[in-house]
C-alpha positions in Angstrom: -48.2 151.0 -10.5 -44.9 149.9 -9.3 -42.2 152.0 -7.4 -39.7 151.6 -10.3 -42.0 153.6 -12.6 -42.2 156.3 -10.0 -38.3 156.5 -9.6 -38.2 156.6 -13.7 -40.6 159.6 -13.8 -38.8 161.4 -11.1 -35.3 160.9 -12.8 -36.9 161.9 -16.3 -38.4 165.0 -14.7 -35.0 166.2 -13.1 -33.3 165.6 -16.4 -35.8 167.7 -18.1 -35.4 170.6 -15.6 -31.7 170.6 -16.2 -32.2 170.8 -20.0 -34.3 173.7 -19.3 -31.4 175.7 -17.6 -29.7 176.0 -21.0 -32.8 177.4 -22.8 -33.8 181.0 -23.1 -36.8 182.6 -21.4 -38.6 183.2 -24.6 -38.3 179.5 -25.6 -39.5 178.6 -22.3 -42.5 180.9 -22.2 -43.4 179.7 -25.8 -43.4 176.2 -24.6 -45.5 177.0 -21.6 -48.1 178.6 -23.9 -48.2 175.7 -26.2 -48.5 173.2 -23.2 -51.3 175.3 -21.8 -53.2 175.1 -25.2 -52.8 171.4 -25.3 -54.1 171.1 -21.8 -57.2 173.1 -22.8 -57.8 171.0 -25.8 -57.6 167.8 -23.8 -60.1 169.2 -21.3 -62.6 169.6 -24.0 -62.7 165.8 -24.5 -62.1 164.6 -20.9 -63.1 167.0 -18.2 -62.1 164.3 -15.5 -58.9 162.4 -16.4 -58.0 159.4 -14.5 -54.7 159.7 -12.4 -52.8 156.8 -10.9 -51.0 157.1 -7.6 -47.7 158.1 -9.1 -49.3 160.9 -11.1 -51.0 162.1 -8.0 -47.6 162.0 -6.1 -45.8 164.0 -8.6 -48.6 166.7 -9.0 -49.1 167.0 -5.1 -45.3 167.6 -5.0 -44.8 170.1 -7.7 -48.2 172.1 -7.2 -46.7 173.7 -3.8 -43.9 175.2 -6.0 -46.3 177.1 -8.3 -47.6 180.7 -7.5 -51.1 180.9 -5.9 -52.4 182.7 -8.9 -51.4 179.5 -11.0 -52.6 176.9 -8.7 -56.2 177.5 -9.5 -55.7 176.8 -13.2 -54.2 173.3 -12.7 -56.4 170.1 -13.2 -56.1 169.5 -9.5 -56.7 171.8 -6.7 -55.6 172.0 -3.0 -58.9 170.5 -1.9 -58.1 167.5 -4.2 -54.7 166.9 -2.7 -56.3 167.1 0.7 -58.9 164.5 -0.4 -56.1 162.3 -1.6 -54.3 162.4 1.7 -57.5 161.6 3.6 -57.9 158.7 1.4 -54.5 157.2 1.9 -54.8 157.8 5.8 -58.2 156.0 5.9 -56.7 153.1 3.8 -53.8 152.8 6.3 -55.7 152.8 9.5 -59.0 151.2 8.8 -59.6 147.7 10.3 -60.2 144.9 7.9 -63.8 144.2 7.2 -65.2 140.9 8.7 -65.4 138.0 6.3 -69.4 137.9 6.6 -71.2 134.9 5.2 -69.4 132.0 3.9 -69.6 131.7 0.0 -72.3 129.3 -1.6 -70.7 126.6 -3.7 -71.7 126.1 -7.4 -73.0 122.6 -6.5 -75.2 124.1 -3.8 -76.4 126.8 -6.2 -77.3 124.2 -8.8 -79.2 122.2 -6.3 -81.3 125.4 -5.4 -82.2 126.0 -9.1 -83.0 122.4 -9.6 -85.4 122.5 -6.6 -87.1 125.7 -7.8 -87.4 124.5 -11.4 -88.8 120.8 -10.4 -91.1 122.2 -7.8 -93.1 125.1 -9.3 -95.0 125.9 -6.0 -91.9 125.9 -3.6 -91.1 129.4 -2.3 -87.8 130.5 -0.7 -88.8 129.3 2.9 -89.8 125.9 1.5 -86.6 125.6 -0.3 -84.8 126.7 2.7 -86.3 124.0 4.8 -85.6 121.3 2.2 -81.9 122.4 2.3 -81.8 122.4 6.1 -83.1 118.7 6.0 -80.2 117.9 4.0 -77.7 119.6 6.3 -77.2 122.8 4.4 -78.1 126.1 6.1 -78.8 128.8 3.6 -80.6 132.2 4.2 -83.9 132.7 2.4 -82.4 136.1 1.1 -79.6 134.1 -0.4 -82.0 131.8 -2.1 -84.1 134.7 -3.6 -80.7 136.2 -4.9 -79.8 133.0 -6.4 -83.2 132.5 -8.2 -83.2 136.2 -9.5 -79.7 135.7 -10.9 -81.1 132.6 -13.0 -84.2 134.6 -13.9 -86.6 132.3 -11.9 -89.8 134.3 -10.6 -91.1 133.6 -7.1 -93.3 130.6 -6.4 -96.8 132.1 -7.1 -95.8 133.0 -10.6 -93.7 129.8 -11.2 -96.6 127.8 -9.9 -99.2 129.4 -12.3 -96.8 128.6 -15.4 -98.4 125.2 -16.0 -97.2 123.6 -19.1 -98.7 120.6 -20.9 -95.6 118.6 -20.3 -95.9 119.3 -16.6 -99.7 118.3 -16.6 -99.1 115.1 -18.6 -96.3 114.0 -16.3 -98.4 114.7 -13.3 -101.3 112.8 -14.6 -99.6 109.8 -16.3 -100.9 107.1 -14.2 -104.5 108.2 -14.9 -104.1 109.2 -18.6 -105.0 107.5 -22.0 -103.8 109.1 -25.2 -105.3 108.3 -28.7 -104.6 109.5 -32.2 -104.7 108.4 -35.8 -102.0 107.9 -38.2 -102.1 106.9 -41.7 -99.9 104.3 -43.8 -99.8 104.3 -47.7 -100.0 100.7 -49.2 -98.2 99.5 -52.2 -101.3 100.4 -54.4 -101.1 104.0 -53.2 -104.2 103.5 -51.0 -104.2 105.3 -47.7 -105.2 103.5 -44.6 -105.8 105.1 -41.3 -104.8 103.4 -38.0 -106.5 104.4 -34.8 -104.6 103.4 -31.6 -104.8 104.2 -27.9 -101.8 104.6 -25.5 -101.8 103.9 -21.7 -99.5 106.6 -20.5 -98.7 104.9 -17.3 -96.8 102.0 -18.8 -96.9 103.0 -22.6 -99.1 100.0 -23.4 -100.3 100.5 -26.9 -103.7 99.3 -28.1 -104.1 99.0 -32.0 -107.9 99.3 -32.1 -108.5 99.3 -35.8 -107.6 100.2 -39.6 -109.8 101.7 -42.2 -109.6 103.6 -45.4 -112.6 105.7 -44.5 -112.6 106.5 -40.9 -116.0 107.9 -39.4 -117.5 109.1 -36.3 -119.6 105.9 -35.7 -116.6 103.7 -36.6 -114.3 105.4 -33.9 -117.1 105.3 -31.4 -117.5 101.6 -31.5 -113.8 101.1 -31.3 -114.0 103.1 -28.1 -116.6 100.8 -26.8 -114.5 97.8 -27.6 -111.6 99.5 -25.8 -113.6 100.1 -22.5 -114.4 96.4 -22.6 -110.8 95.3 -23.1 -109.5 97.7 -20.3 -111.8 95.9 -17.5 -110.9 97.2 -13.9 -108.3 99.4 -15.3 -110.9 102.1 -16.1 -111.4 102.7 -12.3 -107.9 104.3 -12.3 -108.2 106.3 -15.5 -109.4 110.0 -15.3 -108.5 111.6 -18.6 -108.2 110.9 -22.4 -106.1 113.3 -24.3 -107.1 113.6 -28.0 -106.8 116.2 -30.7 -109.8 118.1 -32.3 -110.4 115.7 -35.3 -114.0 115.7 -36.4 -114.1 111.9 -36.0 -114.1 112.3 -32.3 -117.7 113.0 -32.0 -120.0 113.6 -29.0 -120.9 110.0 -29.0 -117.2 109.1 -28.7 -116.7 111.3 -25.6 -119.9 110.0 -24.1 -118.4 106.5 -24.0 -115.5 107.5 -21.8 -117.6 110.0 -19.8 -119.9 107.2 -18.8 -116.8 105.6 -17.2 -115.6 108.5 -15.4 -112.8 109.1 -18.0 -113.0 113.0 -19.1 -111.9 113.6 -22.8 -109.4 116.4 -22.9 -109.0 118.1 -26.3 -105.6 119.5 -26.9 -105.2 123.1 -28.3 -105.6 123.4 -31.9 -102.5 122.9 -34.1 -100.5 121.9 -31.0 -99.5 118.2 -31.4 -96.9 118.4 -28.8 -99.7 118.4 -26.2 -100.4 114.9 -27.2 -96.7 114.1 -27.0 -97.1 110.4 -25.8 -99.1 109.6 -28.8 -97.0 111.3 -31.3 -93.9 109.6 -30.1 -95.5 106.2 -30.7 -96.4 107.3 -34.3 -92.7 108.1 -34.8 -91.6 104.7 -33.3 -94.1 102.8 -35.4 -93.2 104.6 -38.6 -89.4 104.5 -38.1 -89.1 100.9 -36.9 -91.9 99.2 -38.7 -94.2 100.7 -41.6 -91.6 102.8 -43.2 -89.3 99.8 -43.7 -91.9 97.7 -45.4 -94.1 97.4 -48.5 -97.6 96.6 -47.2 -99.6 94.9 -49.9 -103.2 95.4 -48.3 -105.1 96.4 -45.3 -105.0 92.8 -44.0 -101.4 92.7 -44.4 -101.0 96.1 -42.5 -103.3 94.6 -39.6 -101.0 91.6 -39.3 -97.9 93.7 -39.4 -99.3 96.3 -36.8 -100.6 93.6 -34.4 -97.2 91.8 -34.4 -95.2 95.1 -33.9 -97.6 96.1 -31.2 -97.0 92.7 -29.4 -93.2 93.5 -29.7 -93.8 97.0 -28.4 -95.7 95.9 -25.4 -93.6 92.7 -24.5 -90.1 92.9 -25.7 -89.1 96.5 -26.5 -87.3 98.4 -23.7 -88.4 101.9 -23.1 -86.2 104.6 -21.8 -89.0 106.3 -19.8 -89.6 102.9 -18.0 -85.8 102.5 -17.1 -85.4 100.2 -19.9 -88.3 97.9 -19.2 -91.0 96.8 -21.6 -94.7 97.9 -20.9 -95.6 94.3 -19.8 -92.5 93.8 -17.5 -93.2 93.8 -13.8 -91.1 96.7 -12.3 -90.7 94.8 -9.0 -89.0 91.8 -10.6 -85.3 91.9 -11.4 -84.4 89.8 -14.4 -81.7 87.2 -13.6 -78.3 86.9 -15.5 -78.6 84.7 -18.6 -75.5 82.8 -19.7 -74.2 84.1 -23.1 -74.4 80.6 -24.6 -78.1 80.4 -23.6 -79.1 83.6 -25.5 -81.2 83.1 -28.7 -82.3 85.6 -31.3 -86.1 85.6 -32.1 -87.0 87.1 -35.6 -90.1 89.2 -36.0 -91.6 90.5 -39.2 -89.2 88.3 -41.3 -86.1 89.5 -39.3 -86.9 93.3 -39.6 -87.1 93.3 -35.7 -85.1 91.2 -33.4 -85.7 90.0 -29.8 -83.2 88.2 -27.6 -84.4 85.8 -25.0 -83.3 82.7 -23.0 -83.1 79.7 -24.9 -85.7 76.9 -24.1 
C-alpha cells in the first residue's frame, strides 16, 4: 500500500474526530454500541482478518489511547503489536540471502525431459553424466525435481514400461511383419492378399492372392518367402503376426527352422502390428480404392506393379525420404529440370519422375 493512502486515512480520521466534538454523549455511546455489534458479527465469519501495513500503523497508534480494560477486547492485542515491530526490525536489518544455484533454462529442462523419455533405463546419475559431457553441470537432485514436475518416474519404473512401439523400433533391423488385407472385385467377390514387410527398409513382398485362404496355402507362401530372402534370413529374428487361424503351427515351423521366432500380437490390438497396418492403408489409399478390379488376375497385376513402385520409386518418411531399394550411402546427383521425365504407372494413376534417357 502506498504512502498517499496512509495520509488519506489519517486525514479522514482527524476530520471524523472533529465531527464528533459537535455530537452529544448519548449519540456517541449509541454509535459505539452499534460498531461493537458490527465487529462481533464480522468476527463470526472471519476470525482472523487480513491487515495491511497502513491498518497496522493506525491500530498500533490508537490502541495506546484506549483504557486497559478495553484493550483486551480489540481485534489486536499488545502482543500482536510487539510481533509486528519485531517483524519490521528483522526486515530492516536482515542481510540479503545469497543467490544460490543459477536457474535452469527452459531449453536445458526440455533436454533433460527428452533424455529421460528417449532412454527409459537412464537414471538421474546417467543423465547428469550425459549433460556433463555436453558441458552442462546440473545436480542430480535438480534432475530428479525436473522429472517429478513432468510426472516421469525413476529409471526402474520407466525401463519396465516397455511398449510395443518401443519394442518394434528397437528390433526393426531383425523384424518381419505379415498380414492379410481384402479387396472387393467388381463382381463383389472378396479376394485376400497376403504380404510380408521387411521392417528394416520397408520392402514389401506380395506373396499371393486367393478367395479362400487356408493354413496350407499360407504355409506354402511362407516357404516361398524363405527361399526368396536367401542370406537375409541370417539377420532376421522375429516375425510379427496377428492371431489369425490361418497362421498354423506348420506356418510357424517354417520360420522357426530358420531361427525366426513368430511373435503373435495381443488379441484385438492391431497397433502392435503397426508397420503392416500402415502398408495396408497406403495400398488402399493409393491403389486399390482408386480402381475397379475386374478379377483376381487383374488384382495380381495391379498389386505387383504397385509393389514395384513402392519398393523402387516411392519415398518414405521413415527412411529419410528414400525408397526401400535406394542405397542410403549414395547421394543422388542433381538432375537438370529439362532432363526430368514423368513415368506413368497403372495408366497414370501413379507417377514417377526420373532422369530422361
